[in-house]
N, CA, C and O atoms as CSV, one atom per row, in Angstrom:
chain,resi,resn,atom,element,x,y,z
A,1,MET,N,N,7.445,-4.605,-5.885
A,1,MET,CA,C,7.214,-4.483,-4.459
A,1,MET,C,C,5.955,-3.655,-4.275
A,1,MET,O,O,5.786,-2.613,-4.909
A,2,THR,N,N,5.086,-4.117,-3.416
A,2,THR,CA,C,3.872,-3.377,-3.100
A,2,THR,C,C,3.812,-3.151,-1.603
A,2,THR,O,O,4.046,-4.064,-0.811
A,3,VAL,N,N,3.494,-1.920,-1.225
A,3,VAL,CA,C,3.304,-1.558,0.168
A,3,VAL,C,C,1.860,-1.081,0.296
A,3,VAL,O,O,1.441,-0.157,-0.401
A,4,VAL,N,N,1.104,-1.714,1.188
A,4,VAL,CA,C,-0.278,-1.327,1.422
A,4,VAL,C,C,-0.356,-0.739,2.824
A,4,VAL,O,O,-0.038,-1.409,3.806
A,5,LEU,N,N,-0.780,0.515,2.908
A,5,LEU,CA,C,-0.809,1.247,4.168
A,5,LEU,C,C,-2.236,1.512,4.613
A,5,LEU,O,O,-3.137,1.713,3.799
A,6,ARG,N,N,-2.418,1.508,5.926
A,6,ARG,CA,C,-3.738,1.837,6.461
A,6,ARG,C,C,-3.997,3.319,6.252
A,6,ARG,O,O,-3.122,4.152,6.490
A,7,ASP,N,N,-5.186,3.637,5.813
A,7,ASP,CA,C,-5.512,4.992,5.370
A,7,ASP,C,C,-5.833,5.988,6.479
A,7,ASP,O,O,-6.135,7.145,6.187
A,8,ASP,N,N,-5.778,5.573,7.741
A,8,ASP,CA,C,-6.201,6.486,8.812
A,8,ASP,C,C,-5.158,6.685,9.912
A,8,ASP,O,O,-5.509,6.972,11.056
A,9,VAL,N,N,-3.893,6.534,9.570
A,9,VAL,CA,C,-2.855,6.719,10.593
A,9,VAL,C,C,-2.073,8.007,10.346
A,9,VAL,O,O,-2.076,8.553,9.243
A,10,ALA,N,N,-1.415,8.472,11.382
A,10,ALA,CA,C,-0.648,9.717,11.312
A,10,ALA,C,C,0.508,9.595,10.316
A,10,ALA,O,O,1.029,8.506,10.077
A,11,SER,N,N,0.892,10.725,9.747
A,11,SER,CA,C,1.947,10.717,8.727
A,11,SER,C,C,3.270,10.173,9.258
A,11,SER,O,O,3.989,9.497,8.521
A,12,TRP,N,N,3.609,10.449,10.511
A,12,TRP,CA,C,4.871,9.932,11.068
A,12,TRP,C,C,4.827,8.415,11.167
A,12,TRP,O,O,5.853,7.753,11.006
A,13,GLN,N,N,3.642,7.854,11.434
A,13,GLN,CA,C,3.515,6.402,11.485
A,13,GLN,C,C,3.640,5.806,10.085
A,13,GLN,O,O,4.208,4.728,9.912
A,14,LEU,N,N,3.108,6.509,9.092
A,14,LEU,CA,C,3.221,6.040,7.709
A,14,LEU,C,C,4.672,5.989,7.262
A,14,LEU,O,O,5.110,4.998,6.677
A,15,THR,N,N,5.418,7.050,7.533
A,15,THR,CA,C,6.813,7.063,7.097
A,15,THR,C,C,7.630,6.005,7.832
A,15,THR,O,O,8.506,5.376,7.239
A,16,ASN,N,N,7.350,5.806,9.110
A,16,ASN,CA,C,8.027,4.766,9.871
A,16,ASN,C,C,7.697,3.397,9.297
A,16,ASN,O,O,8.585,2.561,9.126
A,17,THR,N,N,6.436,3.169,9.002
A,17,THR,CA,C,5.985,1.885,8.462
A,17,THR,C,C,6.609,1.618,7.098
A,17,THR,O,O,7.111,0.521,6.851
A,18,ILE,N,N,6.583,2.605,6.215
A,18,ILE,CA,C,7.181,2.445,4.887
A,18,ILE,C,C,8.671,2.145,4.996
A,18,ILE,O,O,9.180,1.255,4.315
A,19,GLY,N,N,9.364,2.880,5.848
A,19,GLY,CA,C,10.803,2.667,6.004
A,19,GLY,C,C,11.136,1.254,6.453
A,19,GLY,O,O,12.027,0.614,5.894
A,20,HIS,N,N,10.428,0.771,7.453
A,20,HIS,CA,C,10.690,-0.575,7.957
A,20,HIS,C,C,10.302,-1.649,6.943
A,20,HIS,O,O,11.011,-2.644,6.789
A,21,ILE,N,N,9.190,-1.452,6.260
A,21,ILE,CA,C,8.765,-2.432,5.246
A,21,ILE,C,C,9.791,-2.495,4.115
A,21,ILE,O,O,10.212,-3.584,3.723
A,22,ALA,N,N,10.194,-1.342,3.592
A,22,ALA,CA,C,11.152,-1.319,2.485
A,22,ALA,C,C,12.497,-1.910,2.901
A,22,ALA,O,O,13.111,-2.658,2.140
A,23,ALA,N,N,12.954,-1.578,4.106
A,23,ALA,CA,C,14.231,-2.118,4.584
A,23,ALA,C,C,14.146,-3.636,4.724
A,23,ALA,O,O,15.068,-4.347,4.326
A,24,TYR,N,N,13.055,-4.130,5.281
A,24,TYR,CA,C,12.901,-5.579,5.467
A,24,TYR,C,C,12.881,-6.302,4.123
A,24,TYR,O,O,13.628,-7.256,3.910
A,25,LEU,N,N,12.019,-5.838,3.220
A,25,LEU,CA,C,11.900,-6.529,1.930
A,25,LEU,C,C,13.188,-6.428,1.122
A,25,LEU,O,O,13.590,-7.400,0.482
A,26,GLY,N,N,13.845,-5.260,1.141
A,26,GLY,CA,C,15.112,-5.112,0.429
A,26,GLY,C,C,16.169,-6.061,0.968
A,26,GLY,O,O,16.969,-6.604,0.207
A,27,ASN,N,N,16.173,-6.259,2.266
A,27,ASN,CA,C,17.136,-7.149,2.903
A,27,ASN,C,C,16.856,-8.619,2.593
A,27,ASN,O,O,17.778,-9.433,2.575
A,28,LYS,N,N,15.609,-8.958,2.354
A,28,LYS,CA,C,15.228,-10.358,2.143
A,28,LYS,C,C,15.198,-10.768,0.670
A,28,LYS,O,O,14.983,-11.940,0.360
A,29,MET,N,N,15.408,-9.825,-0.230
A,29,MET,CA,C,15.318,-10.133,-1.661
A,29,MET,C,C,16.405,-11.113,-2.084
A,29,MET,O,O,17.580,-10.936,-1.762
A,30,SER,N,N,15.995,-12.142,-2.806
A,30,SER,CA,C,16.979,-13.092,-3.322
A,30,SER,C,C,17.427,-12.692,-4.727
A,30,SER,O,O,18.445,-13.180,-5.219
A,31,GLU,N,N,16.678,-11.817,-5.364
A,31,GLU,CA,C,17.022,-11.331,-6.706
A,31,GLU,C,C,17.905,-10.087,-6.577
A,31,GLU,O,O,17.839,-9.387,-5.567
A,32,PRO,N,N,18.723,-9.807,-7.583
A,32,PRO,CA,C,19.568,-8.604,-7.519
A,32,PRO,C,C,18.719,-7.341,-7.352
A,32,PRO,O,O,17.751,-7.125,-8.080
A,33,PHE,N,N,19.098,-6.528,-6.393
A,33,PHE,CA,C,18.381,-5.303,-6.073
A,33,PHE,C,C,18.572,-4.238,-7.150
A,33,PHE,O,O,17.650,-3.487,-7.468
A,34,ASP,N,N,19.777,-4.185,-7.705
A,34,ASP,CA,C,20.102,-3.134,-8.661
A,34,ASP,C,C,20.823,-3.726,-9.872
A,34,ASP,O,O,21.029,-4.936,-9.961
A,35,THR,N,N,21.197,-2.858,-10.789
A,35,THR,CA,C,21.849,-3.311,-12.027
A,35,THR,C,C,23.328,-2.953,-12.081
A,35,THR,O,O,23.971,-3.113,-13.118
A,36,GLY,N,N,23.862,-2.473,-10.975
A,36,GLY,CA,C,25.272,-2.090,-10.913
A,36,GLY,C,C,25.521,-1.256,-9.680
A,36,GLY,O,O,24.630,-1.079,-8.850
A,37,LYS,N,N,26.754,-0.734,-9.557
A,37,LYS,CA,C,27.084,0.027,-8.348
A,37,LYS,C,C,26.629,1.481,-8.402
A,37,LYS,O,O,26.070,1.992,-7.431
A,38,TYR,N,N,26.865,2.152,-9.533
A,38,TYR,CA,C,26.606,3.592,-9.590
A,38,TYR,C,C,26.062,4.019,-10.941
A,38,TYR,O,O,26.256,3.359,-11.961
A,39,PHE,N,N,25.368,5.159,-10.903
A,39,PHE,CA,C,25.129,5.975,-12.086
A,39,PHE,C,C,26.107,7.132,-11.920
A,39,PHE,O,O,26.269,7.642,-10.812
A,40,THR,N,N,26.750,7.549,-12.982
A,40,THR,CA,C,27.746,8.610,-12.876
A,40,THR,C,C,27.323,9.808,-13.714
A,40,THR,O,O,26.951,9.671,-14.879
A,41,SER,N,N,27.388,10.984,-13.099
A,41,SER,CA,C,27.028,12.217,-13.800
A,41,SER,C,C,28.155,12.652,-14.738
A,41,SER,O,O,29.266,12.126,-14.677
A,42,LYS,N,N,27.860,13.596,-15.584
A,42,LYS,CA,C,28.831,14.118,-16.550
A,42,LYS,C,C,30.103,14.600,-15.862
A,42,LYS,O,O,31.202,14.468,-16.401
A,43,ASP,N,N,29.939,15.169,-14.646
A,43,ASP,CA,C,31.103,15.697,-13.938
A,43,ASP,C,C,31.746,14.687,-12.993
A,43,ASP,O,O,32.553,15.070,-12.147
A,44,GLY,N,N,31.408,13.414,-13.118
A,44,GLY,CA,C,32.084,12.356,-12.383
A,44,GLY,C,C,31.550,12.039,-10.993
A,44,GLY,O,O,32.191,11.314,-10.232
A,45,VAL,N,N,30.383,12.576,-10.657
A,45,VAL,CA,C,29.802,12.277,-9.342
A,45,VAL,C,C,29.034,10.960,-9.432
A,45,VAL,O,O,28.199,10.775,-10.318
A,46,ASP,N,N,29.329,10.044,-8.500
A,46,ASP,CA,C,28.654,8.744,-8.471
A,46,ASP,C,C,27.398,8.802,-7.611
A,46,ASP,O,O,27.403,9.349,-6.508
A,47,PHE,N,N,26.324,8.225,-8.140
A,47,PHE,CA,C,25.061,8.089,-7.419
A,47,PHE,C,C,24.761,6.602,-7.296
A,47,PHE,O,O,24.609,5.924,-8.312
A,48,PRO,N,N,24.673,6.076,-6.068
A,48,PRO,CA,C,24.357,4.653,-5.921
A,48,PRO,C,C,23.046,4.331,-6.656
A,48,PRO,O,O,22.091,5.108,-6.634
A,49,ARG,N,N,23.035,3.188,-7.290
A,49,ARG,CA,C,21.846,2.788,-8.043
A,49,ARG,C,C,20.701,2.437,-7.104
A,49,ARG,O,O,20.897,1.890,-6.019
A,50,ASN,N,N,19.518,2.767,-7.555
A,50,ASN,CA,C,18.324,2.442,-6.794
A,50,ASN,C,C,17.784,1.077,-7.237
A,50,ASN,O,O,18.338,0.432,-8.127
A,51,SER,N,N,16.722,0.665,-6.612
A,51,SER,CA,C,16.109,-0.620,-6.930
A,51,SER,C,C,15.655,-0.644,-8.381
A,51,SER,O,O,15.159,0.354,-8.904
A,52,GLN,N,N,15.829,-1.793,-9.026
A,52,GLN,CA,C,15.344,-1.938,-10.392
A,52,GLN,C,C,13.878,-2.366,-10.403
A,52,GLN,O,O,13.288,-2.530,-11.471
A,53,PHE,N,N,13.295,-2.546,-9.232
A,53,PHE,CA,C,11.910,-2.985,-9.133
A,53,PHE,C,C,11.004,-1.804,-8.810
A,53,PHE,O,O,11.370,-0.945,-8.008
A,54,PRO,N,N,9.833,-1.751,-9.422
A,54,PRO,CA,C,8.895,-0.685,-9.062
A,54,PRO,C,C,8.388,-0.908,-7.637
A,54,PRO,O,O,8.255,-2.042,-7.178
A,55,ILE,N,N,8.112,0.188,-6.959
A,55,ILE,CA,C,7.524,0.136,-5.629
A,55,ILE,C,C,6.206,0.892,-5.699
A,55,ILE,O,O,6.178,2.098,-5.944
A,56,VAL,N,N,5.122,0.171,-5.482
A,56,VAL,CA,C,3.784,0.742,-5.558
A,56,VAL,C,C,3.245,0.869,-4.136
A,56,VAL,O,O,3.292,-0.088,-3.363
A,57,VAL,N,N,2.730,2.053,-3.792
A,57,VAL,CA,C,2.161,2.272,-2.466
A,57,VAL,C,C,0.652,2.447,-2.615
A,57,VAL,O,O,0.172,3.317,-3.341
A,58,LEU,N,N,-0.076,1.589,-1.902
A,58,LEU,CA,C,-1.532,1.578,-1.959
A,58,LEU,C,C,-2.104,1.876,-0.584
A,58,LEU,O,O,-1.387,1.843,0.416
A,59,LYS,N,N,-3.407,2.169,-0.539
A,59,LYS,CA,C,-4.040,2.392,0.759
A,59,LYS,C,C,-5.220,1.454,0.940
A,59,LYS,O,O,-5.863,1.028,-0.019
A,60,ALA,N,N,-5.481,1.148,2.203
A,60,ALA,CA,C,-6.564,0.238,2.545
A,60,ALA,C,C,-7.077,0.595,3.934
A,60,ALA,O,O,-6.396,1.273,4.703
A,61,ASP,N,N,-8.275,0.136,4.246
A,61,ASP,CA,C,-8.784,0.335,5.599
A,61,ASP,C,C,-8.387,-0.861,6.466
A,61,ASP,O,O,-7.795,-1.820,5.971
A,62,ARG,N,N,-8.708,-0.803,7.733
A,62,ARG,CA,C,-8.324,-1.857,8.684
A,62,ARG,C,C,-8.771,-3.241,8.231
A,62,ARG,O,O,-7.994,-4.196,8.256
A,63,ASN,N,N,-10.031,-3.339,7.816
A,63,ASN,CA,C,-10.567,-4.639,7.415
A,63,ASN,C,C,-9.891,-5.187,6.167
A,63,ASN,O,O,-9.632,-6.386,6.072
A,64,GLN,N,N,-9.606,-4.314,5.214
A,64,GLN,CA,C,-8.924,-4.748,3.994
A,64,GLN,C,C,-7.518,-5.256,4.308
A,64,GLN,O,O,-7.073,-6.253,3.738
A,65,LEU,N,N,-6.819,-4.570,5.216
A,65,LEU,CA,C,-5.480,-5.019,5.610
A,65,LEU,C,C,-5.540,-6.377,6.309
A,65,LEU,O,O,-4.709,-7.249,6.053
A,66,ARG,N,N,-6.508,-6.551,7.176
A,66,ARG,CA,C,-6.652,-7.828,7.876
A,66,ARG,C,C,-6.949,-8.947,6.873
A,66,ARG,O,O,-6.394,-10.040,6.982
A,67,ASP,N,N,-7.816,-8.678,5.905
A,67,ASP,CA,C,-8.127,-9.679,4.870
A,67,ASP,C,C,-6.876,-10.023,4.059
A,67,ASP,O,O,-6.605,-11.192,3.787
A,68,LEU,N,N,-6.121,-8.996,3.677
A,68,LEU,CA,C,-4.891,-9.230,2.910
A,68,LEU,C,C,-3.896,-10.054,3.737
A,68,LEU,O,O,-3.277,-10.983,3.219
A,69,ALA,N,N,-3.747,-9.719,4.997
A,69,ALA,CA,C,-2.840,-10.474,5.867
A,69,ALA,C,C,-3.272,-11.932,5.945
A,69,ALA,O,O,-2.428,-12.829,5.941
A,70,GLY,N,N,-4.570,-12.175,6.014
A,70,GLY,CA,C,-5.078,-13.544,6.044
A,70,GLY,C,C,-4.757,-14.306,4.778
A,70,GLY,O,O,-4.409,-15.485,4.831
A,71,LYS,N,N,-4.871,-13.642,3.640
A,71,LYS,CA,C,-4.561,-14.273,2.356
A,71,LYS,C,C,-3.078,-14.613,2.240
A,71,LYS,O,O,-2.708,-15.553,1.535
A,72,LEU,N,N,-2.237,-13.860,2.922
A,72,LEU,CA,C,-0.793,-14.063,2.834
A,72,LEU,C,C,-0.257,-15.123,3.792
A,72,LEU,O,O,0.907,-15.511,3.696
A,73,LYS,N,N,-1.100,-15.595,4.719
A,73,LYS,CA,C,-0.622,-16.545,5.741
A,73,LYS,C,C,0.071,-17.762,5.143
A,73,LYS,O,O,1.094,-18.205,5.666
A,74,ASN,N,N,-0.458,-18.303,4.073
A,74,ASN,CA,C,0.120,-19.502,3.464
A,74,ASN,C,C,0.785,-19.219,2.121
A,74,ASN,O,O,0.994,-20.132,1.322
A,75,SER,N,N,1.112,-17.965,1.878
A,75,SER,CA,C,1.704,-17.563,0.610
A,75,SER,C,C,3.211,-17.805,0.592
A,75,SER,O,O,3.870,-17.797,1.631
A,76,HIS,N,N,3.736,-18.019,-0.598
A,76,HIS,CA,C,5.182,-18.153,-0.790
A,76,HIS,C,C,5.864,-16.797,-0.992
A,76,HIS,O,O,7.092,-16.725,-1.039
A,77,LEU,N,N,5.084,-15.735,-1.109
A,77,LEU,CA,C,5.636,-14.406,-1.378
A,77,LEU,C,C,6.388,-13.859,-0.164
A,77,LEU,O,O,6.005,-14.102,0.980
A,78,SER,N,N,7.468,-13.114,-0.433
A,78,SER,CA,C,8.164,-12.408,0.650
A,78,SER,C,C,7.228,-11.317,1.142
A,78,SER,O,O,6.629,-10.590,0.349
A,79,ARG,N,N,7.107,-11.210,2.471
A,79,ARG,CA,C,6.156,-10.242,3.003
A,79,ARG,C,C,6.518,-9.874,4.433
A,79,ARG,O,O,7.256,-10.579,5.122
A,80,ILE,N,N,5.968,-8.744,4.846
A,80,ILE,CA,C,6.046,-8.325,6.234
A,80,ILE,C,C,4.719,-7.657,6.582
A,80,ILE,O,O,4.192,-6.844,5.823
A,81,ILE,N,N,4.205,-8.015,7.727
A,81,ILE,CA,C,3.007,-7.380,8.273
A,81,ILE,C,C,3.494,-6.509,9.417
A,81,ILE,O,O,3.998,-7.014,10.420
A,82,TYR,N,N,3.347,-5.214,9.267
A,82,TYR,CA,C,3.877,-4.256,10.233
A,82,TYR,C,C,2.747,-3.797,11.145
A,82,TYR,O,O,1.749,-3.248,10.679
A,83,VAL,N,N,2.908,-4.025,12.443
A,83,VAL,CA,C,1.848,-3.731,13.408
A,83,VAL,C,C,2.274,-2.613,14.359
A,83,VAL,O,O,3.460,-2.317,14.498
A,84,GLN,N,N,1.294,-2.004,15.003
A,84,GLN,CA,C,1.530,-0.876,15.897
A,84,GLN,C,C,2.585,-1.185,16.959
A,84,GLN,O,O,3.388,-0.320,17.308
A,85,GLU,N,N,2.584,-2.397,17.464
A,85,GLU,CA,C,3.526,-2.767,18.507
A,85,GLU,C,C,4.973,-2.683,18.032
A,85,GLU,O,O,5.882,-2.529,18.848
A,86,MET,N,N,5.196,-2.781,16.733
A,86,MET,CA,C,6.550,-2.668,16.193
A,86,MET,C,C,7.066,-1.234,16.305
A,86,MET,O,O,8.275,-1.009,16.355
A,87,ILE,N,N,6.160,-0.279,16.343
A,87,ILE,CA,C,6.536,1.115,16.590
A,87,ILE,C,C,6.692,1.349,18.089
A,87,ILE,O,O,7.616,2.035,18.527
A,88,ASP,N,N,5.781,0.773,18.871
A,88,ASP,CA,C,5.734,1.035,20.309
A,88,ASP,C,C,6.893,0.432,21.087
A,88,ASP,O,O,7.327,1.003,22.088
A,89,MET,N,N,7.397,-0.702,20.649
A,89,MET,CA,C,8.432,-1.413,21.396
A,89,MET,C,C,9.812,-1.118,20.803
A,89,MET,O,O,9.984,-1.109,19.584
A,90,ILE,N,N,10.774,-0.882,21.663
A,90,ILE,CA,C,12.133,-0.606,21.218
A,90,ILE,C,C,12.940,-1.888,21.124
A,90,ILE,O,O,13.790,-2.031,20.246
A,91,ASP,N,N,12.677,-2.809,22.018
A,91,ASP,CA,C,13.456,-4.026,22.163
A,91,ASP,C,C,12.700,-5.212,21.565
A,91,ASP,O,O,11.506,-5.377,21.816
A,92,ASP,N,N,13.392,-6.042,20.772
A,92,ASP,CA,C,12.745,-7.198,20.138
A,92,ASP,C,C,12.245,-8.229,21.146
A,92,ASP,O,O,11.224,-8.874,20.910
A,93,GLU,N,N,12.948,-8.391,22.260
A,93,GLU,CA,C,12.484,-9.335,23.284
A,93,GLU,C,C,11.172,-8.854,23.888
A,93,GLU,O,O,10.253,-9.642,24.109
A,94,GLU,N,N,11.094,-7.567,24.149
A,94,GLU,CA,C,9.864,-6.973,24.680
A,94,GLU,C,C,8.730,-7.127,23.664
A,94,GLU,O,O,7.606,-7.476,24.026
A,95,LEU,N,N,9.031,-6.868,22.404
A,95,LEU,CA,C,8.034,-7.014,21.349
A,95,LEU,C,C,7.543,-8.461,21.262
A,95,LEU,O,O,6.341,-8.704,21.159
A,96,ALA,N,N,8.459,-9.404,21.303
A,96,ALA,CA,C,8.082,-10.821,21.246
A,96,ALA,C,C,7.173,-11.186,22.409
A,96,ALA,O,O,6.193,-11.908,22.226
A,97,ASP,N,N,7.488,-10.695,23.603
A,97,ASP,CA,C,6.662,-10.983,24.777
A,97,ASP,C,C,5.258,-10.398,24.632
A,97,ASP,O,O,4.276,-11.050,24.985
A,98,VAL,N,N,5.159,-9.179,24.116
A,98,VAL,CA,C,3.854,-8.538,23.940
A,98,VAL,C,C,3.038,-9.267,22.874
A,98,VAL,O,O,1.850,-9.527,23.069
A,99,LEU,N,N,3.668,-9.595,21.755
A,99,LEU,CA,C,2.926,-10.257,20.674
A,99,LEU,C,C,2.449,-11.652,21.075
A,99,LEU,O,O,1.430,-12.118,20.566
A,100,LYS,N,N,3.156,-12.319,21.966
A,100,LYS,CA,C,2.727,-13.637,22.447
A,100,LYS,C,C,1.401,-13.577,23.200
A,100,LYS,O,O,0.709,-14.586,23.336
A,101,THR,N,N,1.054,-12.392,23.685
A,101,THR,CA,C,-0.181,-12.252,24.455
A,101,THR,C,C,-1.377,-11.896,23.580
A,101,THR,O,O,-2.492,-11.776,24.087
A,102,LYS,N,N,-1.170,-11.727,22.287
A,102,LYS,CA,C,-2.234,-11.264,21.390
A,102,LYS,C,C,-2.557,-12.302,20.331
A,102,LYS,O,O,-1.725,-13.131,19.962
A,103,THR,N,N,-3.779,-12.231,19.859
A,103,THR,CA,C,-4.186,-13.065,18.733
A,103,THR,C,C,-4.055,-12.242,17.453
A,103,THR,O,O,-3.860,-11.028,17.501
A,104,PHE,N,N,-4.163,-12.903,16.334
A,104,PHE,CA,C,-4.132,-12.211,15.052
A,104,PHE,C,C,-5.192,-11.114,15.004
A,104,PHE,O,O,-4.936,-10.021,14.498
A,105,GLU,N,N,-6.380,-11.402,15.529
A,105,GLU,CA,C,-7.470,-10.422,15.526
A,105,GLU,C,C,-7.165,-9.206,16.389
A,105,GLU,O,O,-7.711,-8.129,16.152
A,106,ASP,N,N,-6.292,-9.365,17.396
A,106,ASP,CA,C,-5.913,-8.254,18.274
A,106,ASP,C,C,-4.908,-7.309,17.626
A,106,ASP,O,O,-4.729,-6.182,18.089
A,107,MET,N,N,-4.258,-7.754,16.572
A,107,MET,CA,C,-3.185,-6.971,15.967
A,107,MET,C,C,-3.730,-5.728,15.268
A,107,MET,O,O,-4.737,-5.779,14.562
A,108,ASP,N,N,-3.037,-4.618,15.484
A,108,ASP,CA,C,-3.375,-3.345,14.853
A,108,ASP,C,C,-2.416,-3.168,13.675
A,108,ASP,O,O,-1.327,-2.618,13.837
A,109,ILE,N,N,-2.818,-3.628,12.500
A,109,ILE,CA,C,-1.952,-3.625,11.317
A,109,ILE,C,C,-1.875,-2.223,10.728
A,109,ILE,O,O,-2.897,-1.607,10.424
A,110,LEU,N,N,-0.647,-1.725,10.570
A,110,LEU,CA,C,-0.427,-0.409,9.963
A,110,LEU,C,C,-0.101,-0.516,8.482
A,110,LEU,O,O,-0.425,0.380,7.703
A,111,GLY,N,N,0.536,-1.604,8.096
A,111,GLY,CA,C,0.906,-1.771,6.695
A,111,GLY,C,C,1.397,-3.168,6.421
A,111,GLY,O,O,1.781,-3.912,7.323
A,112,ILE,N,N,1.372,-3.504,5.141
A,112,ILE,CA,C,1.862,-4.800,4.683
A,112,ILE,C,C,2.724,-4.558,3.461
A,112,ILE,O,O,2.334,-3.836,2.543
A,113,GLY,N,N,3.894,-5.166,3.456
A,113,GLY,CA,C,4.777,-5.103,2.296
A,113,GLY,C,C,4.884,-6.473,1.666
A,113,GLY,O,O,5.011,-7.480,2.362
A,114,ILE,N,N,4.831,-6.509,0.340
A,114,ILE,CA,C,4.893,-7.782,-0.386
A,114,ILE,C,C,5.843,-7.623,-1.564
A,114,ILE,O,O,5.804,-6.618,-2.274
A,115,PHE,N,N,6.698,-8.623,-1.764
A,115,PHE,CA,C,7.570,-8.644,-2.928
A,115,PHE,C,C,7.270,-9.912,-3.711
A,115,PHE,O,O,7.250,-11.009,-3.154
A,116,GLY,N,N,7.037,-9.752,-5.007
A,116,GLY,CA,C,6.768,-10.923,-5.825
A,116,GLY,C,C,6.442,-10.539,-7.256
A,116,GLY,O,O,6.590,-9.387,-7.664
A,117,ALA,N,N,5.999,-11.524,-7.998
A,117,ALA,CA,C,5.655,-11.317,-9.400
A,117,ALA,C,C,4.494,-10.330,-9.527
A,117,ALA,O,O,3.543,-10.356,-8.746
A,118,LYS,N,N,4.599,-9.471,-10.519
A,118,LYS,CA,C,3.622,-8.407,-10.737
A,118,LYS,C,C,2.190,-8.937,-10.783
A,118,LYS,O,O,1.298,-8.351,-10.170
A,119,GLU,N,N,1.961,-10.023,-11.492
A,119,GLU,CA,C,0.608,-10.563,-11.635
A,119,GLU,C,C,0.053,-11.072,-10.305
A,119,GLU,O,O,-1.129,-10.893,-10.013
A,120,GLU,N,N,0.905,-11.703,-9.505
A,120,GLU,CA,C,0.457,-12.174,-8.188
A,120,GLU,C,C,0.089,-11.003,-7.287
A,120,GLU,O,O,-0.912,-11.048,-6.573
A,121,LEU,N,N,0.907,-9.953,-7.328
A,121,LEU,CA,C,0.621,-8.782,-6.506
A,121,LEU,C,C,-0.659,-8.097,-6.964
A,121,LEU,O,O,-1.447,-7.635,-6.140
A,122,LYS,N,N,-0.868,-8.031,-8.272
A,122,LYS,CA,C,-2.098,-7.428,-8.806
A,122,LYS,C,C,-3.325,-8.204,-8.346
A,122,LYS,O,O,-4.345,-7.615,-7.990
A,123,THR,N,N,-3.219,-9.520,-8.356
A,123,THR,CA,C,-4.338,-10.356,-7.928
A,123,THR,C,C,-4.680,-10.078,-6.462
A,123,THR,O,O,-5.853,-9.969,-6.107
A,124,LEU,N,N,-3.664,-9.965,-5.622
A,124,LEU,CA,C,-3.879,-9.741,-4.192
A,124,LEU,C,C,-4.335,-8.324,-3.862
A,124,LEU,O,O,-5.141,-8.131,-2.952
A,125,THR,N,N,-3.828,-7.331,-4.593
A,125,THR,CA,C,-4.036,-5.937,-4.201
A,125,THR,C,C,-4.798,-5.114,-5.235
A,125,THR,O,O,-4.899,-3.895,-5.098
A,126,GLY,N,N,-5.330,-5.760,-6.263
A,126,GLY,CA,C,-5.988,-5.043,-7.355
A,126,GLY,C,C,-7.146,-4.157,-6.938
A,126,GLY,O,O,-7.474,-3.206,-7.648
A,127,GLY,N,N,-7.771,-4.441,-5.810
A,127,GLY,CA,C,-8.917,-3.651,-5.374
A,127,GLY,C,C,-8.559,-2.408,-4.568
A,127,GLY,O,O,-9.439,-1.620,-4.220
A,128,PHE,N,N,-7.276,-2.226,-4.270
A,128,PHE,CA,C,-6.856,-1.083,-3.464
A,128,PHE,C,C,-6.528,0.114,-4.362
A,128,PHE,O,O,-6.204,-0.040,-5.540
A,129,LYS,N,N,-6.621,1.295,-3.780
A,129,LYS,CA,C,-6.324,2.526,-4.507
A,129,LYS,C,C,-4.886,2.966,-4.255
A,129,LYS,O,O,-4.311,2.689,-3.203
A,130,LEU,N,N,-4.323,3.654,-5.238
A,130,LEU,CA,C,-2.979,4.229,-5.076
A,130,LEU,C,C,-2.997,5.255,-3.953
A,130,LEU,O,O,-3.973,5.985,-3.775
A,131,TRP,N,N,-1.900,5.299,-3.197
A,131,TRP,CA,C,-1.747,6.336,-2.192
A,131,TRP,C,C,-1.365,7.609,-2.917
A,131,TRP,O,O,-0.385,7.632,-3.661
A,132,LYS,N,N,-2.131,8.668,-2.708
A,132,LYS,CA,C,-1.850,9.941,-3.385
A,132,LYS,C,C,-1.695,11.036,-2.380
A,132,LYS,O,O,-1.454,12.185,-2.751
C-alpha cells in the first residue's frame, strides 16, 4: 500500500487524509489483510494482528499528485483520490453535489492511496520522496 500526501498541508489534514485513505483501501482489499486473529504475549494478552502488507508514505507537490491521479484514471489498481472537499463536507449527498460542479482540474488533491503489486507501485511513485 502506498499513500502519497501533498507536502504543503497542515498536520491535522495529513492525519485525516491518511486515516481515510487507509480505512478505504483496507475495506476494499480482496486479499487477506492479516495472517490470523491475534498475536499473544507471554502473559496471555491478545493483540489484534496488523496488516501483512507494508504501508509506504510518500510526499509530492500539487502537480505531482495531479499527474499521478491522471495516470490512475484507467488503472486496475485499488485507489482513492482524497480531495479537500472530503474534509469540508460532512454529508455524502452534499459532497456529491459539490463535486458535480467541479472539473478534475478544480480538485484540490490532498493525497492518493494505492494498493497493488510492489513493482507497479514503484513504477508509479518511484520519483517521490519518503515522508519523514
